[in-house]
mmCIF file of the N, C-alpha and C atoms, coordinates in Angstrom:
data_MODEL
# 
_entry.id   MODEL 
# 
loop_
_atom_site.group_PDB 
_atom_site.id 
_atom_site.type_symbol 
_atom_site.label_atom_id 
_atom_site.label_alt_id 
_atom_site.label_comp_id 
_atom_site.label_asym_id 
_atom_site.label_entity_id 
_atom_site.label_seq_id 
_atom_site.pdbx_PDB_ins_code 
_atom_site.Cartn_x 
_atom_site.Cartn_y 
_atom_site.Cartn_z 
_atom_site.occupancy 
_atom_site.B_iso_or_equiv 
_atom_site.pdbx_formal_charge 
_atom_site.auth_seq_id 
_atom_site.auth_comp_id 
_atom_site.auth_asym_id 
_atom_site.auth_atom_id 
_atom_site.pdbx_PDB_model_num 
ATOM 1   N N  . MET A 1 1  ? 0.837   -1.175 0.000   1.00 0.00 ? 1  MET A N  1 
ATOM 2   C CA . MET A 1 1  ? 0.000   0.000  0.000   1.00 0.00 ? 1  MET A CA 1 
ATOM 3   C C  . MET A 1 1  ? 0.884   1.241  0.000   1.00 0.00 ? 1  MET A C  1 
ATOM 4   N N  . LYS A 1 2  ? 0.512   2.195  -0.796  1.00 0.00 ? 2  LYS A N  1 
ATOM 5   C CA . LYS A 1 2  ? 1.275   3.434  -0.911  1.00 0.00 ? 2  LYS A CA 1 
ATOM 6   C C  . LYS A 1 2  ? 1.002   4.329  0.300   1.00 0.00 ? 2  LYS A C  1 
ATOM 7   N N  . ASP A 1 3  ? 2.070   4.849  0.883   1.00 0.00 ? 3  ASP A N  1 
ATOM 8   C CA . ASP A 1 3  ? 1.922   5.786  1.995   1.00 0.00 ? 3  ASP A CA 1 
ATOM 9   C C  . ASP A 1 3  ? 1.490   7.141  1.465   1.00 0.00 ? 3  ASP A C  1 
ATOM 10  N N  . ARG A 1 4  ? 0.609   7.801  2.221   1.00 0.00 ? 4  ARG A N  1 
ATOM 11  C CA . ARG A 1 4  ? 0.202   9.157  1.888   1.00 0.00 ? 4  ARG A CA 1 
ATOM 12  C C  . ARG A 1 4  ? -0.117  9.883  3.189   1.00 0.00 ? 4  ARG A C  1 
ATOM 13  N N  . SER A 1 5  ? -0.031  11.183 3.146   1.00 0.00 ? 5  SER A N  1 
ATOM 14  C CA . SER A 1 5  ? -0.264  11.967 4.352   1.00 0.00 ? 5  SER A CA 1 
ATOM 15  C C  . SER A 1 5  ? -1.755  11.987 4.701   1.00 0.00 ? 5  SER A C  1 
ATOM 16  N N  . HIS A 1 6  ? -2.018  12.304 5.943   1.00 0.00 ? 6  HIS A N  1 
ATOM 17  C CA . HIS A 1 6  ? -3.409  12.432 6.388   1.00 0.00 ? 6  HIS A CA 1 
ATOM 18  C C  . HIS A 1 6  ? -4.111  13.538 5.604   1.00 0.00 ? 6  HIS A C  1 
ATOM 19  N N  . ASP A 1 7  ? -3.431  14.656 5.386   1.00 0.00 ? 7  ASP A N  1 
ATOM 20  C CA . ASP A 1 7  ? -4.026  15.749 4.608   1.00 0.00 ? 7  ASP A CA 1 
ATOM 21  C C  . ASP A 1 7  ? -4.416  15.280 3.210   1.00 0.00 ? 7  ASP A C  1 
ATOM 22  N N  . THR A 1 8  ? -3.541  14.533 2.566   1.00 0.00 ? 8  THR A N  1 
ATOM 23  C CA . THR A 1 8  ? -3.830  14.030 1.221   1.00 0.00 ? 8  THR A CA 1 
ATOM 24  C C  . THR A 1 8  ? -5.048  13.119 1.239   1.00 0.00 ? 8  THR A C  1 
ATOM 25  N N  . ALA A 1 9  ? -5.118  12.247 2.216   1.00 0.00 ? 9  ALA A N  1 
ATOM 26  C CA . ALA A 1 9  ? -6.262  11.336 2.326   1.00 0.00 ? 9  ALA A CA 1 
ATOM 27  C C  . ALA A 1 9  ? -7.556  12.108 2.552   1.00 0.00 ? 9  ALA A C  1 
ATOM 28  N N  . MET A 1 10 ? -7.510  13.120 3.406   1.00 0.00 ? 10 MET A N  1 
ATOM 29  C CA . MET A 1 10 ? -8.714  13.904 3.687   1.00 0.00 ? 10 MET A CA 1 
ATOM 30  C C  . MET A 1 10 ? -9.141  14.710 2.462   1.00 0.00 ? 10 MET A C  1 
ATOM 31  N N  . VAL A 1 11 ? -8.190  15.291 1.753   1.00 0.00 ? 11 VAL A N  1 
ATOM 32  C CA . VAL A 1 11 ? -8.506  16.045 0.532   1.00 0.00 ? 11 VAL A CA 1 
ATOM 33  C C  . VAL A 1 11 ? -9.213  15.138 -0.470  1.00 0.00 ? 11 VAL A C  1 
ATOM 34  N N  . GLU A 1 12 ? -8.702  13.939 -0.653  1.00 0.00 ? 12 GLU A N  1 
ATOM 35  C CA . GLU A 1 12 ? -9.320  12.994 -1.583  1.00 0.00 ? 12 GLU A CA 1 
ATOM 36  C C  . GLU A 1 12 ? -10.732 12.633 -1.128  1.00 0.00 ? 12 GLU A C  1 
ATOM 37  N N  . HIS A 1 13 ? -10.898 12.436 0.170   1.00 0.00 ? 13 HIS A N  1 
ATOM 38  C CA . HIS A 1 13 ? -12.213 12.085 0.711   1.00 0.00 ? 13 HIS A CA 1 
ATOM 39  C C  . HIS A 1 13 ? -13.203 13.240 0.538   1.00 0.00 ? 13 HIS A C  1 
ATOM 40  N N  . PHE A 1 14 ? -12.772 14.465 0.792   1.00 0.00 ? 14 PHE A N  1 
ATOM 41  C CA . PHE A 1 14 ? -13.650 15.626 0.633   1.00 0.00 ? 14 PHE A CA 1 
ATOM 42  C C  . PHE A 1 14 ? -14.089 15.786 -0.816  1.00 0.00 ? 14 PHE A C  1 
ATOM 43  N N  . ARG A 1 15 ? -13.172 15.567 -1.731  1.00 0.00 ? 15 ARG A N  1 
ATOM 44  C CA . ARG A 1 15 ? -13.525 15.691 -3.151  1.00 0.00 ? 15 ARG A CA 1 
ATOM 45  C C  . ARG A 1 15 ? -14.486 14.588 -3.577  1.00 0.00 ? 15 ARG A C  1 
ATOM 46  N N  . ALA A 1 16 ? -14.328 13.401 -3.013  1.00 0.00 ? 16 ALA A N  1 
ATOM 47  C CA . ALA A 1 16 ? -15.191 12.278 -3.364  1.00 0.00 ? 16 ALA A CA 1 
ATOM 48  C C  . ALA A 1 16 ? -16.571 12.388 -2.712  1.00 0.00 ? 16 ALA A C  1 
ATOM 49  N N  . ASP A 1 17 ? -16.646 13.063 -1.561  1.00 0.00 ? 17 ASP A N  1 
ATOM 50  C CA . ASP A 1 17 ? -17.900 13.131 -0.808  1.00 0.00 ? 17 ASP A CA 1 
ATOM 51  C C  . ASP A 1 17 ? -18.098 14.532 -0.228  1.00 0.00 ? 17 ASP A C  1 
ATOM 52  N N  . PRO A 1 18 ? -18.510 15.489 -1.062  1.00 0.00 ? 18 PRO A N  1 
ATOM 53  C CA . PRO A 1 18 ? -18.684 16.864 -0.589  1.00 0.00 ? 18 PRO A CA 1 
ATOM 54  C C  . PRO A 1 18 ? -19.717 16.997 0.533   1.00 0.00 ? 18 PRO A C  1 
ATOM 55  N N  . THR A 1 19 ? -20.712 16.119 0.560   1.00 0.00 ? 19 THR A N  1 
ATOM 56  C CA . THR A 1 19 ? -21.706 16.169 1.631   1.00 0.00 ? 19 THR A CA 1 
ATOM 57  C C  . THR A 1 19 ? -21.049 15.899 2.976   1.00 0.00 ? 19 THR A C  1 
ATOM 58  N N  . TYR A 1 20 ? -20.180 14.902 3.016   1.00 0.00 ? 20 TYR A N  1 
ATOM 59  C CA . TYR A 1 20 ? -19.447 14.613 4.251   1.00 0.00 ? 20 TYR A CA 1 
ATOM 60  C C  . TYR A 1 20 ? -18.613 15.822 4.666   1.00 0.00 ? 20 TYR A C  1 
ATOM 61  N N  . ALA A 1 21 ? -17.956 16.450 3.715   1.00 0.00 ? 21 ALA A N  1 
ATOM 62  C CA . ALA A 1 21 ? -17.121 17.613 4.021   1.00 0.00 ? 21 ALA A CA 1 
ATOM 63  C C  . ALA A 1 21 ? -17.959 18.725 4.651   1.00 0.00 ? 21 ALA A C  1 
ATOM 64  N N  . ALA A 1 22 ? -19.136 18.975 4.103   1.00 0.00 ? 22 ALA A N  1 
ATOM 65  C CA . ALA A 1 22 ? -20.010 20.023 4.643   1.00 0.00 ? 22 ALA A CA 1 
ATOM 66  C C  . ALA A 1 22 ? -20.494 19.672 6.044   1.00 0.00 ? 22 ALA A C  1 
ATOM 67  N N  . GLU A 1 23 ? -20.849 18.410 6.257   1.00 0.00 ? 23 GLU A N  1 
ATOM 68  C CA . GLU A 1 23 ? -21.306 17.975 7.581   1.00 0.00 ? 23 GLU A CA 1 
ATOM 69  C C  . GLU A 1 23 ? -20.181 18.065 8.607   1.00 0.00 ? 23 GLU A C  1 
ATOM 70  N N  . LEU A 1 24 ? -18.991 17.679 8.209   1.00 0.00 ? 24 LEU A N  1 
ATOM 71  C CA . LEU A 1 24 ? -17.846 17.749 9.117   1.00 0.00 ? 24 LEU A CA 1 
ATOM 72  C C  . LEU A 1 24 ? -17.537 19.199 9.472   1.00 0.00 ? 24 LEU A C  1 
ATOM 73  N N  . LEU A 1 25 ? -17.593 20.084 8.492   1.00 0.00 ? 25 LEU A N  1 
ATOM 74  C CA . LEU A 1 25 ? -17.342 21.497 8.753   1.00 0.00 ? 25 LEU A CA 1 
ATOM 75  C C  . LEU A 1 25 ? -18.351 22.047 9.761   1.00 0.00 ? 25 LEU A C  1 
ATOM 76  N N  . ALA A 1 26 ? -19.622 21.716 9.584   1.00 0.00 ? 26 ALA A N  1 
ATOM 77  C CA . ALA A 1 26 ? -20.650 22.189 10.520  1.00 0.00 ? 26 ALA A CA 1 
ATOM 78  C C  . ALA A 1 26 ? -20.379 21.669 11.927  1.00 0.00 ? 26 ALA A C  1 
ATOM 79  N N  . GLU A 1 27 ? -19.992 20.410 12.034  1.00 0.00 ? 27 GLU A N  1 
ATOM 80  C CA . GLU A 1 27 ? -19.715 19.819 13.347  1.00 0.00 ? 27 GLU A CA 1 
ATOM 81  C C  . GLU A 1 27 ? -18.499 20.458 14.010  1.00 0.00 ? 27 GLU A C  1 
ATOM 82  N N  . VAL A 1 28 ? -17.446 20.670 13.245  1.00 0.00 ? 28 VAL A N  1 
ATOM 83  C CA . VAL A 1 28 ? -16.234 21.269 13.818  1.00 0.00 ? 28 VAL A CA 1 
ATOM 84  C C  . VAL A 1 28 ? -16.501 22.722 14.208  1.00 0.00 ? 28 VAL A C  1 
ATOM 85  N N  . ARG A 1 29 ? -17.275 23.435 13.420  1.00 0.00 ? 29 ARG A N  1 
ATOM 86  C CA . ARG A 1 29 ? -17.632 24.815 13.805  1.00 0.00 ? 29 ARG A CA 1 
ATOM 87  C C  . ARG A 1 29 ? -18.413 24.834 15.114  1.00 0.00 ? 29 ARG A C  1 
ATOM 88  N N  . ARG A 1 30 ? -19.279 23.845 15.292  1.00 0.00 ? 30 ARG A N  1 
ATOM 89  C CA . ARG A 1 30 ? -20.127 23.782 16.476  1.00 0.00 ? 30 ARG A CA 1 
ATOM 90  C C  . ARG A 1 30 ? -19.356 23.304 17.708  1.00 0.00 ? 30 ARG A C  1 
ATOM 91  N N  . ASP A 1 31 ? -18.566 22.242 17.566  1.00 0.00 ? 31 ASP A N  1 
ATOM 92  C CA . ASP A 1 31 ? -17.973 21.573 18.724  1.00 0.00 ? 31 ASP A CA 1 
ATOM 93  C C  . ASP A 1 31 ? -16.450 21.519 18.735  1.00 0.00 ? 31 ASP A C  1 
ATOM 94  N N  . GLY A 1 32 ? -15.804 21.955 17.680  1.00 0.00 ? 32 GLY A N  1 
ATOM 95  C CA . GLY A 1 32 ? -14.355 21.806 17.584  1.00 0.00 ? 32 GLY A CA 1 
ATOM 96  C C  . GLY A 1 32 ? -13.588 22.959 18.201  1.00 0.00 ? 32 GLY A C  1 
ATOM 97  N N  . THR A 1 33 ? -12.292 22.766 18.249  1.00 0.00 ? 33 THR A N  1 
ATOM 98  C CA . THR A 1 33 ? -11.393 23.808 18.740  1.00 0.00 ? 33 THR A CA 1 
ATOM 99  C C  . THR A 1 33 ? -10.965 24.690 17.567  1.00 0.00 ? 33 THR A C  1 
ATOM 100 N N  . PRO A 1 34 ? -10.440 25.867 17.855  1.00 0.00 ? 34 PRO A N  1 
ATOM 101 C CA . PRO A 1 34 ? -9.924  26.705 16.764  1.00 0.00 ? 34 PRO A CA 1 
ATOM 102 C C  . PRO A 1 34 ? -8.837  25.995 15.946  1.00 0.00 ? 34 PRO A C  1 
ATOM 103 N N  . ALA A 1 35 ? -8.012  25.199 16.597  1.00 0.00 ? 35 ALA A N  1 
ATOM 104 C CA . ALA A 1 35 ? -6.957  24.472 15.875  1.00 0.00 ? 35 ALA A CA 1 
ATOM 105 C C  . ALA A 1 35 ? -7.557  23.441 14.926  1.00 0.00 ? 35 ALA A C  1 
ATOM 106 N N  . GLU A 1 36 ? -8.583  22.724 15.376  1.00 0.00 ? 36 GLU A N  1 
ATOM 107 C CA . GLU A 1 36 ? -9.239  21.740 14.512  1.00 0.00 ? 36 GLU A CA 1 
ATOM 108 C C  . GLU A 1 36 ? -9.891  22.423 13.311  1.00 0.00 ? 36 GLU A C  1 
ATOM 109 N N  . LEU A 1 37 ? -10.520 23.561 13.559  1.00 0.00 ? 37 LEU A N  1 
ATOM 110 C CA . LEU A 1 37 ? -11.149 24.300 12.466  1.00 0.00 ? 37 LEU A CA 1 
ATOM 111 C C  . LEU A 1 37 ? -10.104 24.781 11.460  1.00 0.00 ? 37 LEU A C  1 
ATOM 112 N N  . ALA A 1 38 ? -8.978  25.257 11.948  1.00 0.00 ? 38 ALA A N  1 
ATOM 113 C CA . ALA A 1 38 ? -7.913  25.722 11.051  1.00 0.00 ? 38 ALA A CA 1 
ATOM 114 C C  . ALA A 1 38 ? -7.397  24.586 10.172  1.00 0.00 ? 38 ALA A C  1 
ATOM 115 N N  . ILE A 1 39 ? -7.206  23.419 10.757  1.00 0.00 ? 39 ILE A N  1 
ATOM 116 C CA . ILE A 1 39 ? -6.727  22.255 9.992   1.00 0.00 ? 39 ILE A CA 1 
ATOM 117 C C  . ILE A 1 39 ? -7.746  21.871 8.927   1.00 0.00 ? 39 ILE A C  1 
ATOM 118 N N  . LEU A 1 40 ? -9.009  21.794 9.333   1.00 0.00 ? 40 LEU A N  1 
ATOM 119 C CA . LEU A 1 40 ? -10.060 21.411 8.396   1.00 0.00 ? 40 LEU A CA 1 
ATOM 120 C C  . LEU A 1 40 ? -10.183 22.414 7.252   1.00 0.00 ? 40 LEU A C  1 
ATOM 121 N N  . LEU A 1 41 ? -10.148 23.691 7.570   1.00 0.00 ? 41 LEU A N  1 
ATOM 122 C CA . LEU A 1 41 ? -10.242 24.709 6.521   1.00 0.00 ? 41 LEU A CA 1 
ATOM 123 C C  . LEU A 1 41 ? -9.058  24.636 5.560   1.00 0.00 ? 41 LEU A C  1 
ATOM 124 N N  . ARG A 1 42 ? -7.871  24.344 6.075   1.00 0.00 ? 42 ARG A N  1 
ATOM 125 C CA . ARG A 1 42 ? -6.699  24.183 5.203   1.00 0.00 ? 42 ARG A CA 1 
ATOM 126 C C  . ARG A 1 42 ? -6.909  23.007 4.254   1.00 0.00 ? 42 ARG A C  1 
ATOM 127 N N  . GLN A 1 43 ? -7.390  21.888 4.793   1.00 0.00 ? 43 GLN A N  1 
ATOM 128 C CA . GLN A 1 43 ? -7.617  20.707 3.969   1.00 0.00 ? 43 GLN A CA 1 
ATOM 129 C C  . GLN A 1 43 ? -8.694  20.967 2.918   1.00 0.00 ? 43 GLN A C  1 
ATOM 130 N N  . MET A 1 44 ? -9.755  21.652 3.320   1.00 0.00 ? 44 MET A N  1 
ATOM 131 C CA . MET A 1 44 ? -10.840 21.938 2.380   1.00 0.00 ? 44 MET A CA 1 
ATOM 132 C C  . MET A 1 44 ? -10.391 22.918 1.300   1.00 0.00 ? 44 MET A C  1 
ATOM 133 N N  . ALA A 1 45 ? -9.575  23.875 1.664   1.00 0.00 ? 45 ALA A N  1 
ATOM 134 C CA . ALA A 1 45 ? -9.045  24.814 0.673   1.00 0.00 ? 45 ALA A CA 1 
ATOM 135 C C  . ALA A 1 45 ? -8.181  24.078 -0.343  1.00 0.00 ? 45 ALA A C  1 
ATOM 136 N N  . THR A 1 46 ? -7.373  23.153 0.125   1.00 0.00 ? 46 THR A N  1 
ATOM 137 C CA . THR A 1 46 ? -6.543  22.352 -0.779  1.00 0.00 ? 46 THR A CA 1 
ATOM 138 C C  . THR A 1 46 ? -7.418  21.541 -1.722  1.00 0.00 ? 46 THR A C  1 
ATOM 139 N N  . ALA A 1 47 ? -8.477  20.951 -1.197  1.00 0.00 ? 47 ALA A N  1 
ATOM 140 C CA . ALA A 1 47 ? -9.393  20.172 -2.036  1.00 0.00 ? 47 ALA A CA 1 
ATOM 141 C C  . ALA A 1 47 ? -10.024 21.056 -3.102  1.00 0.00 ? 47 ALA A C  1 
ATOM 142 N N  . SER A 1 48 ? -10.391 22.274 -2.741  1.00 0.00 ? 48 SER A N  1 
ATOM 143 C CA . SER A 1 48 ? -11.016 23.200 -3.693  1.00 0.00 ? 48 SER A CA 1 
ATOM 144 C C  . SER A 1 48 ? -10.036 23.634 -4.770  1.00 0.00 ? 48 SER A C  1 
ATOM 145 N N  . VAL A 1 49 ? -8.828  23.979 -4.380  1.00 0.00 ? 49 VAL A N  1 
ATOM 146 C CA . VAL A 1 49 ? -7.810  24.411 -5.342  1.00 0.00 ? 49 VAL A CA 1 
ATOM 147 C C  . VAL A 1 49 ? -7.463  23.268 -6.282  1.00 0.00 ? 49 VAL A C  1 
ATOM 148 N N  . ASP A 1 50 ? -7.310  22.060 -5.737  1.00 0.00 ? 50 ASP A N  1 
ATOM 149 C CA . ASP A 1 50 ? -7.009  20.901 -6.577  1.00 0.00 ? 50 ASP A CA 1 
ATOM 150 C C  . ASP A 1 50 ? -8.132  20.646 -7.574  1.00 0.00 ? 50 ASP A C  1 
ATOM 151 N N  . ALA A 1 51 ? -9.376  20.824 -7.155  1.00 0.00 ? 51 ALA A N  1 
ATOM 152 C CA . ALA A 1 51 ? -10.512 20.601 -8.047  1.00 0.00 ? 51 ALA A CA 1 
ATOM 153 C C  . ALA A 1 51 ? -10.514 21.617 -9.179  1.00 0.00 ? 51 ALA A C  1 
ATOM 154 N N  . VAL A 1 52 ? -10.239 22.868 -8.871  1.00 0.00 ? 52 VAL A N  1 
ATOM 155 C CA . VAL A 1 52 ? -10.196 23.912 -9.900  1.00 0.00 ? 52 VAL A CA 1 
ATOM 156 C C  . VAL A 1 52 ? -9.062  23.642 -10.873 1.00 0.00 ? 52 VAL A C  1 
ATOM 157 N N  . ARG A 1 53 ? -7.905  23.275 -10.360 1.00 0.00 ? 53 ARG A N  1 
ATOM 158 C CA . ARG A 1 53 ? -6.773  22.973 -11.251 1.00 0.00 ? 53 ARG A CA 1 
ATOM 159 C C  . ARG A 1 53 ? -7.098  21.795 -12.149 1.00 0.00 ? 53 ARG A C  1 
ATOM 160 N N  . SER A 1 54 ? -7.761  20.782 -11.608 1.00 0.00 ? 54 SER A N  1 
ATOM 161 C CA . SER A 1 54 ? -8.135  19.617 -12.399 1.00 0.00 ? 54 SER A CA 1 
ATOM 162 C C  . SER A 1 54 ? -9.117  20.004 -13.502 1.00 0.00 ? 54 SER A C  1 
ATOM 163 N N  . GLU A 1 55 ? -10.106 20.827 -13.178 1.00 0.00 ? 55 GLU A N  1 
ATOM 164 C CA . GLU A 1 55 ? -11.071 21.280 -14.177 1.00 0.00 ? 55 GLU A CA 1 
ATOM 165 C C  . GLU A 1 55 ? -10.388 22.109 -15.256 1.00 0.00 ? 55 GLU A C  1 
ATOM 166 N N  . ASP A 1 56 ? -9.465  22.970 -14.868 1.00 0.00 ? 56 ASP A N  1 
ATOM 167 C CA . ASP A 1 56 ? -8.744  23.774 -15.846 1.00 0.00 ? 56 ASP A CA 1 
ATOM 168 C C  . ASP A 1 56 ? -7.859  22.902 -16.726 1.00 0.00 ? 56 ASP A C  1 
ATOM 169 N N  . ALA A 1 57 ? -7.294  21.855 -16.169 1.00 0.00 ? 57 ALA A N  1 
ATOM 170 C CA . ALA A 1 57 ? -6.471  20.945 -16.966 1.00 0.00 ? 57 ALA A CA 1 
ATOM 171 C C  . ALA A 1 57 ? -7.330  20.266 -18.029 1.00 0.00 ? 57 ALA A C  1 
ATOM 172 N N  . ASP A 1 58 ? -8.579  19.959 -17.672 1.00 0.00 ? 58 ASP A N  1 
ATOM 173 C CA . ASP A 1 58 ? -9.485  19.331 -18.626 1.00 0.00 ? 58 ASP A CA 1 
ATOM 174 C C  . ASP A 1 58 ? -9.830  20.261 -19.781 1.00 0.00 ? 58 ASP A C  1 
ATOM 175 N N  . THR A 1 59 ? -9.827  21.576 -19.531 1.00 0.00 ? 59 THR A N  1 
ATOM 176 C CA . THR A 1 59 ? -10.193 22.535 -20.574 1.00 0.00 ? 59 THR A CA 1 
ATOM 177 C C  . THR A 1 59 ? -8.985  23.134 -21.268 1.00 0.00 ? 59 THR A C  1 
ATOM 178 N N  . GLY A 1 60 ? -7.800  22.836 -20.762 1.00 0.00 ? 60 GLY A N  1 
ATOM 179 C CA . GLY A 1 60 ? -6.590  23.382 -21.354 1.00 0.00 ? 60 GLY A CA 1 
ATOM 180 C C  . GLY A 1 60 ? -6.204  24.737 -20.813 1.00 0.00 ? 60 GLY A C  1 
ATOM 181 N N  . ARG A 1 61 ? -6.999  25.292 -19.893 1.00 0.00 ? 61 ARG A N  1 
ATOM 182 C CA . ARG A 1 61 ? -6.670  26.591 -19.294 1.00 0.00 ? 61 ARG A CA 1 
ATOM 183 C C  . ARG A 1 61 ? -5.621  26.395 -18.214 1.00 0.00 ? 61 ARG A C  1 
ATOM 184 N N  . THR A 1 62 ? -4.907  27.454 -17.924 1.00 0.00 ? 62 THR A N  1 
ATOM 185 C CA . THR A 1 62 ? -3.926  27.397 -16.844 1.00 0.00 ? 62 THR A CA 1 
ATOM 186 C C  . THR A 1 62 ? -4.231  28.483 -15.828 1.00 0.00 ? 62 THR A C  1 
ATOM 187 N N  . LEU A 1 63 ? -3.887  28.201 -14.597 1.00 0.00 ? 63 LEU A N  1 
ATOM 188 C CA . LEU A 1 63 ? -4.052  29.160 -13.514 1.00 0.00 ? 63 LEU A CA 1 
ATOM 189 C C  . LEU A 1 63 ? -2.688  29.594 -13.022 1.00 0.00 ? 63 LEU A C  1 
ATOM 190 N N  . PRO A 1 64 ? -2.539  30.870 -12.708 1.00 0.00 ? 64 PRO A N  1 
ATOM 191 C CA . PRO A 1 64 ? -1.276  31.298 -12.091 1.00 0.00 ? 64 PRO A CA 1 
ATOM 192 C C  . PRO A 1 64 ? -1.172  30.729 -10.688 1.00 0.00 ? 64 PRO A C  1 
ATOM 193 N N  . LEU A 1 65 ? 0.036   30.436 -10.262 1.00 0.00 ? 65 LEU A N  1 
ATOM 194 C CA . LEU A 1 65 ? 0.227   29.905 -8.908  1.00 0.00 ? 65 LEU A CA 1 
ATOM 195 C C  . LEU A 1 65 ? 0.388   30.976 -7.925  1.00 0.00 ? 65 LEU A C  1 
# 
C-alpha cells in the first residue's frame, strides 16, 4: 500500500464526498477547537484548489500559482 499523508487522504475524501465535508465542517464549527477548524479549513481549501486545477487541466486553461 502506498503511503500518503493524512491531509492528502482527507482532501481525496472531501472531493469524493462533498456532503461529508459540509457535515464535518458544521460539526467542527459547532464543537471543535480553533486548531481543529484551522486544519479542516486548510484541507478543504486544498481540495477546492485541486478541483479547480483539475477542471482547468481538462479545458486546457492554466491558472497562475
